[in-house]
N, C-alpha and C positions, 0 to 999 in steps of 0.2 A: 482360122479362128476354132477355138475349142468347142466341143460339144458339152452340153450339161453333164452328160455321163464323165467325160474327160475331167472337168472341172471338179466333180464330186470327188472322183478317184485321187486327184491331187491335193484336196484340201483334206481329205482324211489321212493321206501319206503325210502332209505337212503337220498334222496333229500329233500323228504318231511319232514323229521325228522331234517334236518340240518336248524338251524332258519335263518343263513345268507344267504340264496338262496331262491329265488321264483321259486318253482319247476313248477308251472304253466307255465311259460315261456321256459322250456326246454324240447325237445322231446329226447327220449332214443330209440336207435336201438341196437340190439346186434346180431352179426353173428360169429358163431365158438370162443365166448369168448371175441371177440373185440366190445367194447363198444362205440358208437358214440354219443356224444352230440350235439344237434343242437338246434337252436333258438336264442334268444338275453337275454342279462342281462343288469342290469341298471350301473354296474360298473365292472373294472378290478377286483376287490377284489372279487366280487361274482362269477366271471368266476373261479378265482383261488380256491376258496371255493368250487364250484361245482365239480372241478376236484378232489380235494382232498377228497371229500365226496365219489365220484364213486370208487377211489382207495382203499377205506377202505373195499368195499364189496368183499367178497370171490368169486372166480369164474371168475373175472376180469382179463384177460390174457394181454390186451392191450386197449388203451384208444385213440381214435381220437376225437378232441376238433373242433367242427365247430361253435363255439358260438361267436356271435358278440357283441360288447360292445355298446349300444346305451344310451348315457348319458341323463337323463332328463333335462329340461330346468334348474333347480336350481342347478345342479351339473356342468353345464358348466363353464370351466375355461380357460383363455388364457395361451398360452404356457409360458409366461414371469411369470405368477403368480404360474404355477406348479413349473417351474425351482427355483424360489426364495424360495418357501416353502420348496421343496426338499433339496436346498443348506442348509437352516438353520437347518432343522432337522438332516442333515448329521454332520453338524458342531457341534452340540450339543450332539451327540453320543459319550460317553466317550470311548468306546471301539474301536473306530476308530482312527487311527493316523491322525493328522491334514492334510487337503488337499489330503488325499490318494485316495479319490473317487471324480470323476468330474461328473459332471451331464450336460445333453442337452436334451431339450424337443423339440419335432417336432410333430405337430398335435396330441397332447395329449399322445404322446409316450416318456418316459422316457428312455434315454439311459445312463446307468452307465457305467463308465470307470475308469482306475487307477489300482493300485497295492497294495494288502494287505499281511499281513504275514501268515493269518490264514484262513481256510475255513469258520469258524464261523463268522469272520468278513465279510466276503463276503456275507452271507447269512443274517447278522444283517442288511447290507446296503439295500439289496433288501427289507428286511421286513419294514425296517423304511419307505419306500416310497411306499409301495404296497397299503395302504388303504387311500392315499391321495385323496381328492376329485378333479375329473376332469381327473384322469389317466385313459388311455384306454389301456395301457400295458407297459411292461418293457422289454428293451433290456439289459441283463446283460453280459457286456463285461469286468467285474472285473476280473483282473487276481491274482492268488496266488503266491507271491515269495517265492521260496524255501530258508529255513534256516539252514537246515542240510542236511547231507549227505544222499541218498537215499538207502545205501547199507542195512540199518537196516529196511527199510519200511515193506518189505513183512513180517517179523517176527512180527513186531509191529501190523500190521493188522490182522494177523492171531491169535495172542494172544487176540486182542479184540473180534474177531468173538468167539473164543472159550469160552470167559467169558460171553458173550451176547447172542448169537444165538442159544446156547444150542444143541438140537438135529440135527440141520442143519448145524452146523458149519463145520462138516466134509465133507459136501457135497458141499462146496464152495470152489474154488481153486482162489488163488491170483497170478499174474504175475505182474512184474515190468519191464516198457519199458522206460527208460529215467526218466521223470518227470510223466507219465502216469502209472495207476494201472489199470489193467484187471481183471474183476470178472467174473468167469463162474460157473456153476453148477446149482442146482435146490433149491428152498425153497418152502414153503406150502403155502405163504401169502405174501400180498404186505408189510406188516409191516416188515416181516422178510428180504425181499429184500432191503427195505429202511434202516434197520439196518445194513445191510452189507455195503451199498453205504456210509451210514452216518460213519460207522468206517474207511473206506477208506479215506474219504474226511477230517476226524479227525486227519491225520497224517501229521506232518509238512513236507513239500516239496513237497507235491502233487499238480500238477496243472491240472490233468484231470483224471477223473474216467470213464472208458469205463464199462458200466453194461451190461453184457451177461447173467444175471441171469435169468432164465426161473422159473415162478410160476406155480406149478403143484398142482393140488387138489385131 
C-alpha cells in the first residue's frame, strides 16, 4: 500500500505529465489516501483534466477539488456569447434529439437541463460544451428517460461486468431500486470502478447510479 507521500509524489508527476494542465498552479495535499487539489486554473476544462489525471493515479481513495477558475483576459466571454455558442453546438450534435437539451448561462456557468433517452447522450451534451472558451463550470441537470422495463436491468449490468471487469466482477454487487442502480463492493483501481459505473449507466432506463464501490490497494 502506498504512503501518503508516495501518492502525493505520483499525483504531482501525473499532473506534470498531463499536457492540458499547468501543474505549477496546482497544490497537492494527501491525507489517508484523500487527495486535495488547491490553487487556480485558467479554464473549466483544465480543472476537469486535473481531476481526471489525479483519478488515474493508484492509491487515490477520494478526491477533494478546491480549484478556482480564473479566466485570463482573452478568454473572457459574456453569458450571452457562451449561451449562443453552446446552443449552436448542441443543435449540430447528431446524436442528440432536437431541442432535448436546454441551455442557461449565469456568471460563466452553463446550466444544462432537459431529457434524453440514453446516458451516452447526456455525457455527449456535457462534453460538447466543456471546452468552450469562457466557461467557468457546468451544472448538469439533464435527466435520462427510461425506455424499457427495469426488470432486466440487474442481469444486464451483471453480465456487462462479467465481460469487462474480469477478476473483480464477482466483488461488485448490483441492486436496483426503481430507476436507481446501487453498486457496492471493492475493486483495485479507479479505472475498474469507472468501468462498473459506466456499465450501469449504459443500461437503458437507468436514471441514477449510486456508486458505493471502494478502491483498495
